[in-house]
C-alpha positions as a LaTeX table, in Angstrom:
\begin{tabular}{lrrr}
\hline
Residue & $x$ (\AA) & $y$ (\AA) & $z$ (\AA) \\
\hline
Unk1 & 102.52 & 126.33 & 317.48 \\
Unk2 & 100.66 & 129.54 & 318.18 \\
Unk3 & 100.32 & 131.68 & 321.25 \\
Unk4 & 97.07 & 133.39 & 322.14 \\
Unk5 & 97.13 & 136.43 & 324.40 \\
Unk6 & 94.12 & 137.58 & 326.32 \\
Unk7 & 93.38 & 140.21 & 328.88 \\
Unk8 & 93.94 & 143.91 & 329.14 \\
Unk9 & 97.30 & 145.34 & 328.18 \\
Unk10 & 98.61 & 148.62 & 329.40 \\
Unk11 & 100.81 & 150.76 & 327.18 \\
Unk12 & 104.45 & 150.88 & 328.24 \\
Unk13 & 105.08 & 154.07 & 330.11 \\
Unk14 & 108.57 & 155.44 & 330.55 \\
Unk15 & 108.90 & 158.47 & 332.80 \\
Unk16 & 110.36 & 161.50 & 331.05 \\
Unk17 & 113.11 & 161.64 & 333.63 \\
Unk18 & 114.45 & 158.24 & 332.40 \\
Unk19 & 115.17 & 159.55 & 328.91 \\
Unk20 & 117.68 & 162.35 & 328.68 \\
Unk21 & 120.72 & 163.45 & 326.79 \\
Unk22 & 124.06 & 162.59 & 328.40 \\
Unk23 & 126.16 & 165.47 & 329.59 \\
Unk24 & 129.57 & 166.09 & 328.03 \\
Unk25 & 131.21 & 164.81 & 331.24 \\
Unk26 & 129.18 & 161.57 & 331.09 \\
Unk27 & 130.08 & 161.06 & 327.43 \\
Unk28 & 133.76 & 161.63 & 328.21 \\
Unk29 & 133.62 & 159.18 & 331.13 \\
Unk30 & 132.01 & 156.49 & 328.93 \\
Unk31 & 134.60 & 157.04 & 326.21 \\
Unk32 & 137.43 & 156.63 & 328.72 \\
Unk33 & 135.94 & 153.30 & 329.84 \\
Unk34 & 135.95 & 151.97 & 326.27 \\
Unk35 & 139.08 & 150.01 & 325.43 \\
Unk36 & 141.09 & 151.77 & 322.77 \\
Unk37 & 141.46 & 150.00 & 319.46 \\
Unk38 & 145.06 & 149.13 & 318.61 \\
Unk39 & 146.64 & 151.35 & 315.99 \\
Unk40 & 146.48 & 150.00 & 312.44 \\
Unk41 & 149.49 & 147.95 & 311.42 \\
Unk42 & 151.69 & 148.95 & 308.54 \\
Unk43 & 151.45 & 145.70 & 306.63 \\
Unk44 & 152.32 & 145.33 & 302.99 \\
Unk45 & 150.35 & 142.53 & 301.36 \\
Unk46 & 152.16 & 139.70 & 299.58 \\
Unk47 & 150.69 & 140.85 & 296.27 \\
Unk48 & 151.74 & 144.50 & 296.66 \\
Unk49 & 153.66 & 145.76 & 293.60 \\
Unk50 & 156.78 & 146.23 & 295.74 \\
Unk51 & 156.79 & 142.46 & 296.37 \\
Unk52 & 156.90 & 141.40 & 292.71 \\
Unk53 & 159.71 & 138.91 & 292.12 \\
Unk54 & 159.30 & 138.53 & 288.35 \\
Unk55 & 156.83 & 138.56 & 285.50 \\
Unk56 & 156.49 & 136.16 & 282.61 \\
Unk57 & 155.55 & 137.82 & 279.34 \\
Unk58 & 154.52 & 136.33 & 276.01 \\
Unk59 & 153.49 & 138.23 & 272.89 \\
Unk60 & 153.63 & 141.54 & 274.76 \\
Unk61 & 151.25 & 140.41 & 277.51 \\
Unk62 & 152.01 & 139.51 & 281.10 \\
Unk63 & 150.86 & 135.92 & 281.60 \\
Unk64 & 152.16 & 135.45 & 285.16 \\
Unk65 & 153.23 & 137.68 & 288.01 \\
Unk66 & 155.20 & 135.89 & 290.71 \\
Unk67 & 155.70 & 137.48 & 294.12 \\
Unk68 & 158.60 & 137.17 & 296.57 \\
Unk69 & 156.37 & 135.11 & 298.87 \\
Unk70 & 155.95 & 132.47 & 296.16 \\
Unk71 & 152.41 & 133.55 & 295.34 \\
Unk72 & 151.49 & 133.78 & 291.68 \\
Unk73 & 148.81 & 135.65 & 289.75 \\
Unk74 & 147.76 & 134.82 & 286.21 \\
Unk75 & 144.94 & 136.00 & 283.94 \\
Unk76 & 141.93 & 133.67 & 283.93 \\
Unk77 & 142.63 & 132.55 & 280.36 \\
Unk78 & 146.13 & 131.32 & 281.25 \\
Unk79 & 146.34 & 127.87 & 282.75 \\
Unk80 & 148.65 & 126.86 & 285.56 \\
Unk81 & 150.63 & 123.61 & 285.59 \\
Unk82 & 148.65 & 120.70 & 286.99 \\
Unk83 & 151.56 & 120.00 & 289.33 \\
Unk84 & 152.13 & 123.61 & 290.42 \\
Unk85 & 154.87 & 123.65 & 293.04 \\
Unk86 & 153.57 & 124.04 & 296.57 \\
Unk87 & 156.52 & 122.96 & 298.70 \\
Unk88 & 158.37 & 125.72 & 300.46 \\
Unk89 & 157.87 & 129.46 & 300.39 \\
Unk90 & 159.60 & 132.66 & 299.49 \\
Unk91 & 162.06 & 133.09 & 296.64 \\
Unk92 & 162.78 & 129.38 & 296.09 \\
Unk93 & 159.05 & 128.70 & 295.57 \\
Unk94 & 158.72 & 131.83 & 293.43 \\
Unk95 & 161.56 & 130.71 & 291.15 \\
Unk96 & 160.22 & 127.15 & 290.94 \\
Unk97 & 156.74 & 128.35 & 289.91 \\
Unk98 & 158.20 & 130.84 & 287.46 \\
Unk99 & 160.20 & 128.07 & 285.75 \\
Unk100 & 157.11 & 125.83 & 285.62 \\
Unk101 & 155.10 & 128.56 & 283.90 \\
Unk102 & 157.97 & 129.26 & 281.50 \\
Unk103 & 158.15 & 125.57 & 280.58 \\
Unk104 & 154.37 & 125.35 & 280.07 \\
Unk105 & 153.77 & 128.60 & 278.19 \\
Unk106 & 157.15 & 129.88 & 277.02 \\
Unk107 & 157.85 & 133.60 & 277.02 \\
Unk108 & 160.35 & 135.96 & 278.59 \\
Unk109 & 161.09 & 136.39 & 282.29 \\
Unk110 & 161.57 & 139.93 & 283.58 \\
Unk111 & 162.95 & 140.03 & 287.10 \\
Unk112 & 161.79 & 143.01 & 289.18 \\
Unk113 & 165.23 & 143.25 & 290.79 \\
Unk114 & 168.38 & 141.96 & 289.11 \\
Unk115 & 169.14 & 138.51 & 290.53 \\
Unk116 & 172.71 & 139.40 & 291.55 \\
Unk117 & 171.37 & 142.40 & 293.47 \\
Unk118 & 168.75 & 140.20 & 295.15 \\
Unk119 & 171.48 & 137.78 & 296.21 \\
Unk120 & 173.59 & 140.62 & 297.54 \\
Unk121 & 170.61 & 141.88 & 299.52 \\
Unk122 & 170.06 & 138.44 & 301.01 \\
Unk123 & 173.77 & 138.12 & 301.79 \\
Unk124 & 173.75 & 141.56 & 303.42 \\
Unk125 & 170.74 & 140.64 & 305.54 \\
Unk126 & 172.35 & 137.36 & 306.55 \\
Unk127 & 175.60 & 139.10 & 307.51 \\
Unk128 & 173.66 & 141.66 & 309.55 \\
Unk129 & 171.80 & 138.89 & 311.35 \\
Unk130 & 175.07 & 137.08 & 312.13 \\
Unk131 & 176.61 & 140.30 & 313.44 \\
Unk132 & 173.56 & 140.99 & 315.58 \\
Unk133 & 173.58 & 137.46 & 317.02 \\
Unk134 & 177.30 & 137.66 & 317.75 \\
Unk135 & 178.18 & 134.92 & 315.27 \\
\hline
\end{tabular}
């Protein structure tokens, strides 16, 4: 489909008074009308180094990094179990995946935080929650 135009066309004329720079007061007024963006959140990603649960090492190389959320990162050359655990989340899932990788590839587990200390932290948090809730 094509459109044919015919006839005389006048150039668009904009009066000089229509184009002008805004005054500082006008700019300030427009900026006040704009909704303010919410402040950025302080969020630490699941795969932040502070969230590492444990690493699995073999022959001096890290072959799996498991995070407290249950997420896992491996180099491309390292395969994951075909039945990689996906039920649950958090430390139980992290431990389950870590054990699956250990069984498949062997190696040595290095926990980022000693397990007894992790349990004490969880127990402390639980006790604080009970105290807060009046239980």
